[in-house]
C-alpha positions as CSV (number, residue, x, y, z in Angstrom):
1,M,27.6,60.8,38.9
2,M,27.6,64.6,39.4
3,R,28.9,65.0,35.8
4,K,26.1,62.8,34.4
5,A,23.5,64.9,36.3
6,A,25.0,68.1,35.0
7,L,25.3,66.9,31.4
8,A,21.8,65.7,31.4
9,L,20.8,69.3,31.2
10,V,22.3,69.7,27.7
11,T,19.7,69.4,25.0
12,S,19.1,69.8,21.3
13,A,16.7,72.6,22.3
14,A,19.4,74.4,24.3
15,A,20.8,77.6,22.9
16,V,24.4,77.3,21.9
17,G,26.5,80.4,21.9
18,A,29.2,81.3,19.4
19,A,31.8,79.8,21.7
20,G,30.0,76.4,21.5
21,V,28.9,76.5,25.2
22,A,25.5,74.9,25.7
23,L,23.1,76.7,28.0
24,A,21.2,74.7,30.7
25,A,17.8,73.3,29.9
26,P,15.2,71.1,31.6
27,A,16.6,67.8,33.0
28,S,14.1,65.8,30.9
29,A,15.9,66.8,27.7
30,A,18.2,64.8,25.4
31,T,22.0,64.7,25.9
32,S,24.6,65.3,23.2
33,P,27.1,62.4,23.0
34,A,30.0,64.9,22.2
35,A,29.1,66.8,25.4
36,V,29.3,63.7,27.4
37,C,32.7,62.6,26.0
38,G,34.2,66.1,26.2
39,S,36.0,68.6,24.0
40,G,37.4,67.4,20.7
41,Y,35.2,64.3,20.2
42,S,33.0,63.8,17.2
43,V,30.5,61.0,16.3
44,I,32.0,58.5,13.8
45,D,29.3,55.8,14.1
46,H,26.1,55.0,15.9
47,K,23.5,52.2,16.3
48,A,19.9,53.0,16.9
49,L,18.1,50.5,19.1
50,T,14.7,50.4,20.7
51,G,15.0,52.7,23.7
52,S,18.5,54.1,23.0
53,T,21.1,55.0,20.6
54,V,24.7,53.9,21.1
55,Y,27.4,56.4,19.8
56,L,31.1,55.8,18.9
57,L,33.1,59.0,19.0
58,W,36.7,59.8,18.0
59,N,39.1,62.5,19.2
60,G,41.9,62.8,16.6
61,S,44.0,65.0,18.9
62,S,44.1,62.5,21.7
63,G,43.8,59.4,19.6
64,R,40.9,58.1,21.8
65,N,37.6,56.5,21.1
66,C,34.6,57.1,23.4
67,V,31.2,55.3,23.7
68,V,28.0,56.8,25.1
69,T,24.5,55.2,25.1
70,V,21.8,57.9,25.1
71,K,18.3,56.8,26.1
72,T,15.4,57.6,23.7
73,S,12.7,56.1,25.9
74,S,12.1,56.1,29.6
75,V,14.2,59.2,29.7
76,G,14.4,60.6,33.2
77,T,13.6,57.1,34.7
78,K,16.5,55.0,35.9
79,T,16.7,51.8,33.9
80,R,19.5,49.4,33.1
81,T,21.7,51.3,30.6
82,G,25.2,50.4,29.4
83,A,28.1,51.5,27.2
84,Y,30.9,49.2,26.1
85,L,34.4,49.7,24.5
86,Y,37.0,47.0,23.8
87,V,40.2,48.2,22.2
88,Q,42.3,45.5,20.5
89,G,45.0,44.3,22.9
90,S,43.4,45.9,26.0
91,S,40.7,44.9,28.5
92,P,37.1,45.8,27.8
93,I,35.7,48.9,29.5
94,E,32.0,49.0,30.4
95,D,29.6,51.3,32.3
96,T,26.3,49.6,33.0
97,D,24.0,50.6,35.8
98,S,20.6,52.2,36.4
99,Y,20.7,55.5,34.6
100,A,18.1,58.1,33.8
101,Y,19.6,59.7,30.7
102,Y,22.7,57.9,29.4
103,A,25.6,55.5,30.2
104,G,29.2,56.3,29.7
105,P,31.4,57.8,28.7
106,V,33.8,54.9,28.4
107,S,37.0,55.9,26.5
108,A,40.4,54.6,25.7
109,P,43.4,55.2,23.4
110,A,42.9,53.4,20.1
111,V,45.5,54.7,17.6
112,G,46.4,51.9,15.1
113,K,43.9,49.4,16.7
114,C,40.5,48.0,16.0
115,V,37.6,48.4,18.5
116,Q,34.4,46.6,19.5
117,W,31.8,48.9,20.9
118,G,28.2,48.7,21.9
119,G,25.6,49.2,24.6
120,G,21.9,49.6,25.1
121,T,19.1,49.7,27.6
122,N,17.1,47.0,29.5
123,N,17.3,43.8,27.4
124,Q,18.1,45.5,24.1
125,F,21.9,45.6,24.0
126,W,24.0,45.5,20.8
127,Y,27.8,44.9,20.3
128,S,29.8,45.4,17.1
129,G,32.4,43.2,15.6
130,W,36.0,44.5,15.3
131,T,35.7,47.7,13.4
132,H,37.1,51.2,12.9
133,C,40.7,50.0,12.7
134,S,42.9,53.1,12.5
């Protein structure tokens, strides 16, 4: 939870230095999915929903997928928010609770496997079919 509170300070309005380090901004600001997942992740897919956007990220170095749901409405207010990742041949991973900014990250190794991913806020959740087979 401490990590989520700290990462909620990262915003698109934050100044980013040459080293790629984001500077702190007000807690009401948006959160970068790559900052939530960590170093080496990039967005490979997303699904815009009413109230949130669900992001699927990939880290080629570690061979892991990561899912984060970033709230686009009711930001700063705790509402039911979730992120979901299901790697073929493994058990699904989900992070759903009352969050103010985002849910996740949920991540797992996925080299050579298909994934199902999704998430959302309140009653507006979405889940993909099997996709992004690597």
